Legacy VTK file of the C-alpha trace (Angstrom):
# vtk DataFile Version 3.0
C-alpha trace
ASCII
DATASET POLYDATA
POINTS 451 float
-28.206 -28.345 14.749
-25.264 -27.132 16.692
-24.675 -23.368 16.545
-22.594 -22.204 19.451
-20.033 -21.112 17.098
-22.144 -18.874 14.823
-22.639 -15.276 15.168
-25.726 -13.680 13.886
-24.887 -9.971 13.137
-28.373 -8.925 11.921
-29.649 -8.230 15.381
-28.073 -6.679 18.584
-25.447 -3.904 19.536
-23.173 -3.265 16.621
-20.100 -2.169 18.452
-20.245 -5.519 20.303
-20.579 -7.511 17.311
-17.693 -5.891 15.244
-15.195 -5.965 18.397
-16.269 -9.630 19.449
-15.791 -10.674 15.682
-12.573 -8.725 15.054
-10.710 -9.149 18.360
-10.072 -13.089 17.441
-8.949 -11.911 13.966
-6.624 -9.621 15.347
-5.179 -12.050 17.461
-4.910 -14.512 14.676
-3.478 -11.893 12.265
-0.530 -11.289 14.998
0.319 -14.842 14.636
-0.020 -15.174 11.061
2.523 -12.203 10.601
4.699 -14.123 13.041
5.391 -16.617 10.267
7.571 -14.266 8.290
8.390 -12.002 10.891
10.286 -14.732 12.958
11.756 -15.836 9.776
13.173 -12.260 9.264
14.203 -12.066 13.269
16.221 -15.580 12.931
18.003 -15.026 9.788
18.850 -11.430 10.914
20.427 -12.560 14.098
21.657 -15.754 13.361
22.757 -15.518 9.751
23.616 -11.873 8.757
22.224 -8.960 7.453
22.309 -10.355 3.549
19.976 -13.195 4.508
17.466 -10.638 6.202
17.738 -8.390 3.012
16.936 -11.751 0.932
13.912 -12.571 2.862
12.507 -9.015 3.503
13.028 -8.233 -0.238
10.538 -10.919 -1.243
7.573 -9.157 0.645
6.146 -7.491 -2.619
6.270 -10.793 -4.570
4.836 -13.015 -2.069
1.704 -10.900 -1.587
1.604 -10.645 -5.215
1.530 -14.306 -5.661
-1.258 -14.794 -3.025
-3.329 -11.813 -3.737
-6.018 -12.758 -6.190
-6.042 -16.437 -4.262
-6.792 -14.435 -1.008
-9.306 -12.084 -3.089
-11.207 -15.568 -4.286
-11.284 -16.640 -0.363
-12.537 -12.843 0.225
-15.272 -13.372 -2.199
-16.673 -16.773 -0.918
-17.003 -15.276 2.460
-18.982 -12.373 1.202
-21.347 -14.704 -0.953
-21.737 -17.087 2.123
-22.159 -14.521 4.556
-25.024 -13.134 2.487
-26.969 -16.265 2.296
-26.441 -17.046 6.036
-27.823 -13.475 6.655
-30.772 -14.253 4.101
-30.991 -17.629 5.979
-30.681 -19.517 2.668
-29.254 -22.853 3.771
-29.191 -24.569 0.379
-27.339 -22.038 -1.432
-25.019 -21.441 1.669
-23.834 -25.111 1.331
-23.472 -24.915 -2.423
-21.257 -21.891 -1.882
-19.079 -23.480 0.521
-18.340 -26.636 -1.421
-18.138 -24.818 -4.514
-15.435 -22.372 -3.165
-13.513 -25.269 -1.608
-13.242 -27.565 -5.135
-12.205 -24.118 -6.939
-9.840 -23.261 -4.277
-7.726 -26.550 -4.481
-7.457 -26.162 -8.257
-6.337 -22.674 -8.014
-3.853 -23.195 -5.165
-1.755 -25.631 -7.763
-1.591 -22.946 -10.524
-0.420 -20.087 -7.871
2.321 -22.609 -6.646
3.776 -23.430 -9.888
3.397 -19.740 -11.422
5.437 -18.455 -8.255
7.972 -21.056 -8.663
8.646 -20.462 -12.380
8.281 -16.737 -12.179
10.913 -15.907 -9.415
14.096 -15.176 -10.587
12.183 -12.748 -13.289
10.112 -10.942 -10.508
13.480 -10.175 -8.100
15.507 -8.906 -11.255
12.445 -6.860 -12.188
12.583 -5.346 -8.600
16.359 -4.636 -8.766
17.278 -6.915 -5.773
20.869 -6.340 -4.744
23.388 -9.113 -6.282
24.564 -9.649 -2.570
20.919 -11.180 -1.797
19.726 -12.446 -4.935
20.881 -15.913 -4.639
19.234 -16.539 -1.267
15.928 -14.604 -2.221
15.438 -17.017 -4.992
15.945 -19.736 -2.697
13.565 -18.577 -0.158
10.809 -17.532 -2.696
10.896 -20.666 -4.681
10.373 -22.967 -1.583
7.785 -20.350 -0.347
5.760 -20.713 -3.364
5.694 -24.438 -2.975
3.890 -23.675 0.265
1.165 -21.627 -1.020
-1.400 -24.303 -1.142
-1.171 -24.928 2.539
-1.523 -21.079 2.872
-4.253 -21.059 0.515
-6.174 -23.922 2.281
-6.171 -22.212 5.450
-7.649 -18.858 4.155
-10.330 -20.465 2.442
-11.208 -22.665 5.682
-11.185 -19.349 7.650
-13.097 -17.721 5.175
-15.963 -19.990 5.670
-16.120 -19.692 9.163
-15.785 -16.037 9.228
-18.961 -16.029 7.026
-20.985 -17.476 9.535
-19.548 -15.159 12.327
-17.163 -17.849 13.582
-13.380 -16.223 14.027
-12.494 -17.886 17.113
-11.694 -21.523 15.856
-9.277 -20.344 13.210
-7.393 -18.264 15.743
-6.876 -21.421 17.999
-5.261 -23.364 14.830
-3.100 -20.699 13.802
-1.739 -19.981 17.155
-0.792 -23.814 16.993
1.006 -23.637 13.549
2.711 -20.127 14.544
4.466 -21.811 17.501
5.090 -24.771 15.489
6.821 -22.475 12.839
9.050 -20.678 15.459
10.110 -23.998 16.815
11.056 -24.985 13.204
12.908 -21.814 12.371
15.280 -22.272 15.396
15.546 -25.998 14.643
16.546 -25.798 10.881
18.618 -22.517 11.064
20.597 -22.982 14.192
20.832 -26.727 14.622
20.853 -27.615 10.970
22.366 -24.619 9.451
19.799 -24.389 6.838
19.900 -20.514 6.231
17.179 -18.796 4.522
15.853 -22.425 3.059
15.435 -23.336 6.664
13.181 -20.780 7.523
11.311 -21.038 4.182
10.806 -24.899 5.060
9.488 -24.023 8.525
6.860 -21.665 7.193
5.472 -23.876 4.537
5.252 -26.944 7.046
3.371 -24.783 9.340
0.973 -23.330 6.767
-0.002 -27.291 5.443
-0.389 -27.973 9.405
-2.744 -25.011 9.749
-4.548 -25.709 6.367
-5.169 -29.457 6.952
-6.436 -29.060 10.722
-8.963 -26.224 9.603
-10.509 -28.540 6.739
-10.503 -31.682 8.986
-12.844 -29.430 11.457
-15.034 -28.314 8.698
-15.417 -32.048 7.150
-16.319 -33.428 10.922
-18.634 -30.546 11.714
-22.334 -31.103 11.752
-23.236 -27.312 11.463
-24.810 -25.634 8.318
-21.333 -24.718 6.538
-19.925 -28.326 7.320
-18.257 -29.541 4.310
-18.909 -33.194 2.527
-17.109 -35.299 -0.100
-20.582 -36.139 -1.761
-21.503 -32.526 -2.225
-18.008 -31.406 -3.292
-18.998 -29.996 -6.915
-18.793 -26.714 -8.323
-22.080 -24.706 -9.168
-21.152 -22.441 -11.916
-23.556 -19.756 -10.811
-22.294 -19.394 -7.427
-18.843 -19.465 -8.846
-19.646 -16.558 -10.981
-21.022 -14.632 -7.827
-17.742 -15.434 -5.829
-15.551 -14.545 -8.529
-17.665 -11.633 -9.211
-17.061 -10.278 -5.677
-13.644 -11.970 -5.332
-11.646 -11.398 -8.626
-11.691 -7.599 -8.143
-10.540 -7.558 -4.562
-7.955 -10.192 -5.545
-6.720 -8.483 -8.750
-6.631 -5.208 -6.651
-4.212 -6.808 -4.229
-1.969 -8.503 -6.630
-1.601 -5.672 -8.827
-1.028 -3.236 -5.825
1.429 -5.685 -4.416
3.103 -5.939 -7.630
3.284 -2.246 -8.188
5.334 -2.231 -4.828
7.777 -4.581 -6.401
8.707 -1.076 -8.187
8.493 0.733 -4.974
11.114 -1.531 -3.789
13.341 -1.132 -6.744
13.416 2.548 -5.776
14.442 1.882 -2.344
16.901 -0.596 -3.480
18.616 1.948 -5.473
19.905 3.419 -2.233
21.986 0.059 -1.323
21.706 -2.861 0.355
21.221 -1.153 4.006
18.233 0.580 2.429
16.787 -2.602 1.401
16.885 -4.301 4.971
15.593 -1.289 6.632
12.733 -1.042 4.307
12.114 -4.652 5.019
12.092 -4.204 8.630
9.513 -1.380 7.963
7.433 -3.707 5.807
7.364 -6.345 8.408
6.663 -3.812 11.186
3.635 -2.115 9.002
2.179 -5.691 8.697
1.591 -5.658 12.346
0.557 -1.942 12.476
-2.074 -2.489 10.100
-3.588 -5.742 11.921
-6.220 -3.924 14.019
-7.667 -2.279 10.683
-7.359 -5.164 8.619
-9.249 -7.298 11.299
-11.684 -4.710 11.714
-12.304 -4.360 8.275
-12.887 -7.905 7.843
-15.284 -7.508 10.474
-17.042 -5.008 8.899
-17.296 -6.982 5.490
-18.862 -9.864 7.331
-21.208 -7.485 9.362
-22.332 -5.599 5.943
-22.531 -9.194 4.177
-25.037 -10.474 6.674
-26.924 -7.268 6.840
-26.970 -7.173 3.117
-28.733 -10.629 2.785
-31.110 -9.376 5.452
-31.512 -6.265 3.745
-30.750 -3.853 6.356
-29.147 -0.796 5.266
-29.556 1.105 8.466
-27.273 -1.269 10.429
-24.744 -1.097 7.207
-24.495 2.633 7.506
-24.297 2.483 11.312
-21.755 -0.413 11.158
-19.377 1.564 8.958
-19.335 4.601 11.042
-18.623 2.153 14.247
-15.759 0.558 12.527
-14.269 3.938 11.510
-14.257 5.262 15.005
-12.925 1.873 16.575
-10.054 1.897 13.656
-9.138 5.506 14.368
-9.060 5.327 18.046
-6.645 1.945 17.952
-4.629 3.531 15.074
-3.798 6.620 17.217
-2.634 4.403 20.288
-0.108 2.248 17.835
1.195 5.293 16.306
2.160 6.929 19.740
4.137 3.649 20.565
5.842 3.182 17.182
7.276 6.637 17.155
8.894 6.627 20.716
10.040 2.637 20.327
10.918 2.623 16.857
14.677 1.875 17.450
13.890 -0.588 20.022
11.710 -2.522 17.550
14.147 -2.215 14.358
16.733 -3.507 16.904
15.063 -6.969 17.205
15.742 -7.585 13.618
19.241 -6.510 13.191
21.868 -4.478 14.844
23.570 -2.638 11.874
23.773 1.081 12.229
22.978 1.986 8.709
20.063 -0.643 8.599
18.774 0.882 11.816
18.513 4.212 10.457
16.801 3.509 7.481
14.284 1.268 9.386
13.709 4.180 11.945
13.037 6.661 9.398
10.520 4.705 7.583
8.431 3.194 10.514
8.128 6.929 12.112
7.623 8.795 8.723
4.924 6.502 7.306
3.156 5.482 10.496
2.018 8.943 11.127
-0.411 8.747 7.997
-2.031 5.371 9.095
-5.368 6.551 10.172
-5.825 7.753 6.716
-4.936 4.231 5.308
-7.342 2.709 8.332
-10.276 4.909 6.721
-10.085 3.332 3.275
-9.675 0.237 4.397
-12.635 -0.087 6.597
-14.502 1.830 3.547
-13.452 -0.938 1.155
-14.563 -3.580 3.476
-18.156 -2.540 3.528
-18.615 -1.948 -0.124
-17.127 -5.857 -0.713
-19.922 -6.779 2.074
-22.684 -5.511 -0.300
-20.864 -7.422 -3.205
-19.337 -4.346 -4.749
-15.515 -5.091 -4.843
-15.306 -3.331 -8.327
-15.279 0.085 -6.967
-12.786 -0.228 -4.359
-10.798 -2.099 -6.943
-10.839 0.833 -9.280
-10.263 3.562 -6.603
-7.512 1.590 -5.048
-5.833 0.701 -8.443
-5.921 4.286 -9.385
-4.515 5.673 -6.079
-2.103 2.798 -4.919
-0.798 1.836 -8.495
-1.071 4.604 -11.173
-0.662 7.554 -8.794
1.948 6.298 -6.829
3.979 5.326 -9.557
3.618 8.737 -11.361
4.528 10.160 -7.925
7.618 8.148 -7.518
8.457 8.695 -11.162
8.572 12.464 -10.724
9.991 13.018 -7.304
12.712 10.514 -8.266
13.788 12.711 -10.956
13.679 16.026 -9.085
15.466 14.909 -5.793
17.866 12.101 -4.621
16.242 12.436 -0.977
14.911 8.973 -0.007
12.268 10.760 2.327
9.946 11.663 -0.561
10.412 8.124 -1.932
9.493 6.839 1.606
6.041 8.696 1.276
4.893 7.282 -1.684
2.821 5.085 0.253
0.881 7.656 2.079
0.314 9.949 -1.194
-1.668 6.949 -2.158
-3.562 6.544 0.848
-4.730 10.198 1.096
-6.184 10.146 -2.664
-8.094 6.478 -1.922
-9.629 7.879 1.241
-11.015 10.921 -0.735
-12.405 8.963 -3.623
-13.810 6.476 -1.688
-15.467 8.889 0.878
-17.112 10.901 -2.310
-18.441 7.432 -3.848
-20.192 6.382 -0.517
-21.631 9.503 -0.145
-22.771 9.802 -3.566
-24.164 6.082 -3.647
-26.346 5.208 -0.673
-26.544 1.624 0.675
-30.145 1.277 -0.445
-29.227 1.527 -3.884
-26.383 -0.994 -3.289
-28.847 -3.451 -1.801
-31.242 -3.115 -4.875
-28.389 -4.345 -7.098
-27.973 -7.716 -5.092
-28.664 -10.466 -6.937
-30.966 -13.435 -4.902
LINES 1 452
451 0 1 2 3 4 5 6 7 8 9 10 11 12 13 14 15 16 17 18 19 20 21 22 23 24 25 26 27 28 29 30 31 32 33 34 35 36 37 38 39 40 41 42 43 44 45 46 47 48 49 50 51 52 53 54 55 56 57 58 59 60 61 62 63 64 65 66 67 68 69 70 71 72 73 74 75 76 77 78 79 80 81 82 83 84 85 86 87 88 89 90 91 92 93 94 95 96 97 98 99 100 101 102 103 104 105 106 107 108 109 110 111 112 113 114 115 116 117 118 119 120 121 122 123 124 125 126 127 128 129 130 131 132 133 134 135 136 137 138 139 140 141 142 143 144 145 146 147 148 149 150 151 152 153 154 155 156 157 158 159 160 161 162 163 164 165 166 167 168 169 170 171 172 173 174 175 176 177 178 179 180 181 182 183 184 185 186 187 188 189 190 191 192 193 194 195 196 197 198 199 200 201 202 203 204 205 206 207 208 209 210 211 212 213 214 215 216 217 218 219 220 221 222 223 224 225 226 227 228 229 230 231 232 233 234 235 236 237 238 239 240 241 242 243 244 245 246 247 248 249 250 251 252 253 254 255 256 257 258 259 260 261 262 263 264 265 266 267 268 269 270 271 272 273 274 275 276 277 278 279 280 281 282 283 284 285 286 287 288 289 290 291 292 293 294 295 296 297 298 299 300 301 302 303 304 305 306 307 308 309 310 311 312 313 314 315 316 317 318 319 320 321 322 323 324 325 326 327 328 329 330 331 332 333 334 335 336 337 338 339 340 341 342 343 344 345 346 347 348 349 350 351 352 353 354 355 356 357 358 359 360 361 362 363 364 365 366 367 368 369 370 371 372 373 374 375 376 377 378 379 380 381 382 383 384 385 386 387 388 389 390 391 392 393 394 395 396 397 398 399 400 401 402 403 404 405 406 407 408 409 410 411 412 413 414 415 416 417 418 419 420 421 422 423 424 425 426 427 428 429 430 431 432 433 434 435 436 437 438 439 440 441 442 443 444 445 446 447 448 449 450
């Protein structure tokens, strides 16, 4: 059985496993972020500031729409990686087919829900009237392409579970290049505006999703897909949901709460809306090393949880944290000094640039704190515990953050205190996550795992 792309992390040097797995994820995540970032650059430079605000103001809604679905793929990856670590081929195959079948059904539900809910969600976040109509157009078209997004993420989750983070990268690079070409074609040549960048995005997403499933159906490896095996195993589906739903629910609710954060930012005007949108695009790149390392830690912990190796789990968590802190420090330095140049890629409006530079410099200083809780959450999910990170993150990122913003918005008109709403949640989350991990050892977590 071919296994050249499989990476068994239960043996060998830990940091090499983490870096080897995380690096393709990091490059892939960069290209994945290019989808929306190129959209923003193209409309910001060739359509105008209002079009830029329309595209960037939809970010919290977009993440909310795909949050539960991405959580489901995360749950599938954890369950598959645990069976892989335990060398349980039969249940591994049942898991891949169960996850795939359920994924197709979920993708249709999310696409329809996003399309129908678009106007209400944009009204809820006080989207400025000058950008509202174009924001509706962009978000509705994007919603119709959610199936392609979810297809790619599920296929990638299956490959990541067995340690293969390289092949999803190749297909994503191809799709990203296609997206850039279609953005320029639809906006500059065809004059389609925000609709053009939305169409370019969903076409590219479907291409990446179709290609990765073509690979899985043609593969002869242990995680390959076959139509005759395509059915849902309810026991395994419950395991996937038990891990994936808390993670997805946390991402969706946190993103939905950011709709209200966006509403506070929008109250300062269209320039602030566009500036915050630029920060959101930049921050999406800044968090990529941490997200990649967190996904690497999740797979590493998942495989070693299946192999019942608590010693390697603890060492893997510490190694992942050290690597993330070092990367964050380098990125912060670059961002602080080059924030004006980076923001200028998106738009040249003076007011927009002033807000963007402020948001980028202020929040980036706290990124190592956010990196810490993301790596910790990745390790907990790897042992099948998604509920604890969900509860801690919802408490920190949603409840506390909203309370904080409600209070400071009534005490001061300064946008500085609104802008640091994110770091306030990061600090509390990291503190609570650290206390939990110290109190509950990995041995106890492994004892709770179901065979």
